[in-house]
VMD Tcl script that draws the C-alpha trace (Angstrom):
set ca {
  {0.00 0.00 0.00}
  {1.22 3.49 -0.82}
  {1.36 5.90 2.08}
  {2.97 9.01 0.54}
  {2.33 10.28 -2.98}
  {3.94 13.28 -4.67}
  {1.86 14.99 -7.36}
  {3.83 17.62 -9.27}
  {1.24 20.08 -10.56}
  {1.09 23.08 -12.83}
  {-2.07 24.69 -14.20}
  {-2.56 22.16 -17.00}
  {-5.55 19.89 -17.43}
  {-3.31 16.81 -17.32}
  {-1.92 17.84 -13.93}
  {-5.45 18.09 -12.57}
  {-6.19 14.60 -13.88}
  {-3.04 13.33 -12.14}
  {-4.24 14.70 -8.80}
  {-7.71 13.25 -9.34}
  {-6.15 9.86 -10.10}
  {-3.98 9.92 -6.98}
  {-6.86 10.91 -4.71}
  {-9.37 8.46 -6.16}
  {-7.09 5.44 -6.45}
  {-5.19 5.82 -3.19}
  {-7.73 6.94 -0.58}
  {-5.49 6.10 2.38}
  {-2.34 7.81 1.09}
  {-1.05 11.23 2.11}
  {-0.95 13.31 -1.06}
  {1.41 16.24 -1.51}
  {0.96 18.64 -4.41}
  {4.26 20.12 -5.57}
  {4.39 23.23 -7.76}
  {7.66 24.54 -9.17}
  {7.97 28.23 -10.05}
  {10.77 30.08 -11.78}
  {10.72 27.64 -14.67}
  {13.48 28.42 -17.15}
  {12.15 29.68 -20.46}
  {13.60 30.71 -23.78}
  {13.68 34.32 -22.58}
  {14.26 33.45 -18.89}
  {11.27 35.70 -18.01}
  {9.79 33.95 -14.98}
  {13.16 32.88 -13.58}
  {14.62 36.39 -13.88}
  {11.46 37.98 -12.48}
  {11.58 35.71 -9.47}
  {15.28 36.35 -8.92}
  {14.61 40.09 -8.75}
  {12.13 39.73 -5.89}
  {13.20 40.81 -2.40}
  {11.82 37.64 -0.81}
  {12.03 34.74 -3.27}
  {10.18 32.32 -0.98}
  {7.26 34.71 -0.54}
  {7.15 35.50 -4.27}
  {7.23 31.79 -5.13}
  {4.39 31.07 -2.72}
  {2.28 33.83 -4.28}
  {2.89 32.48 -7.78}
  {1.86 29.00 -6.64}
  {-1.44 30.14 -5.11}
  {-3.63 29.64 -8.22}
  {-2.34 26.09 -8.70}
  {-2.85 25.25 -5.03}
  {-6.35 26.76 -5.03}
  {-7.28 24.45 -7.90}
  {-5.63 21.50 -6.15}
  {-7.63 22.17 -2.97}
  {-10.85 22.40 -5.00}
  {-10.12 19.00 -6.55}
  {-9.34 17.54 -3.11}
  {-12.42 19.13 -1.50}
  {-14.66 17.59 -4.19}
  {-13.36 14.21 -3.03}
  {-13.49 15.07 0.67}
  {-9.72 14.70 0.94}
  {-6.94 16.77 2.43}
  {-3.67 17.49 0.68}
  {-0.37 19.08 1.57}
  {1.28 21.62 -0.71}
  {4.90 22.59 -1.27}
  {6.62 25.04 -3.60}
  {9.90 24.55 -5.40}
  {11.96 27.05 -7.37}
  {13.82 26.24 -10.58}
  {13.64 23.39 -13.04}
  {10.59 21.11 -12.50}
  {12.22 17.74 -13.22}
  {15.23 18.46 -11.00}
  {12.96 19.61 -8.18}
  {10.76 16.53 -8.43}
  {13.74 14.18 -8.55}
  {15.27 15.96 -5.57}
  {12.24 15.09 -3.44}
  {11.37 11.71 -4.93}
  {12.94 9.55 -2.22}
  {10.62 11.07 0.39}
  {7.62 9.43 -1.34}
  {6.39 5.98 -2.30}
  {5.42 7.06 -5.79}
  {5.08 10.08 -8.06}
  {1.89 10.73 -10.04}
  {2.17 13.38 -12.73}
  {0.37 14.59 -15.82}
  {1.55 13.55 -19.26}
  {1.96 17.14 -20.46}
  {2.63 20.45 -18.79}
  {1.34 23.93 -19.44}
  {-0.12 24.71 -22.85}
  {2.83 26.67 -24.18}
  {3.88 26.61 -27.80}
  {4.66 23.11 -29.01}
  {8.39 23.78 -29.38}
  {8.68 25.33 -25.93}
  {6.65 22.54 -24.34}
  {8.81 19.85 -25.92}
  {12.00 21.68 -25.00}
  {11.16 22.51 -21.39}
  {7.96 20.93 -20.14}
  {7.37 17.89 -22.33}
  {10.57 16.39 -21.02}
  {9.53 16.58 -17.34}
  {7.42 13.41 -17.35}
  {10.00 11.58 -19.43}
  {12.93 12.70 -17.28}
  {11.18 11.91 -14.01}
  {10.01 8.50 -15.21}
  {13.52 7.56 -16.34}
  {15.44 8.83 -13.32}
  {13.14 8.60 -10.31}
  {14.15 6.15 -7.58}
  {10.47 5.39 -6.92}
  {7.64 4.23 -9.22}
  {6.12 6.90 -11.48}
  {2.56 6.97 -12.78}
  {1.94 9.22 -15.78}
  {-1.72 10.24 -16.22}
  {-3.31 11.60 -19.38}
}
mol new
graphics top color blue
foreach p $ca { graphics top sphere $p radius 0.5 }
foreach p [lrange $ca 0 end-1] q [lrange $ca 1 end] { graphics top cylinder $p $q radius 0.2 }
display resetview
């Protein structure tokens, strides 16, 4: 039986499905939603903007609020509680850095709906990278 599940989540539809899957299929497990901000981009916009903030932790938490609000709505619909944590930097590296703390990782097949080239370059590789390198089982949800 799984007791701790990590659900990396952005604002994509697939990420919401991943959380739904984790909550519905593992009713006894503690579920933690993990959102990473400051994602590198072609123009480094979000990462640079975050780096210019006086309090990076506070700024990261504020940027994660919409994702966590959605996650709590999904959990509330299923009468479940979730924990939330924020990471800063590259999503795959952040997820892999926390992986050993959990029994499994459940993540969406695709990330944010950016341009196809950007998604493949930065976000599309997250699920693939995590599934290849994680020291725990990974479930990828469409």
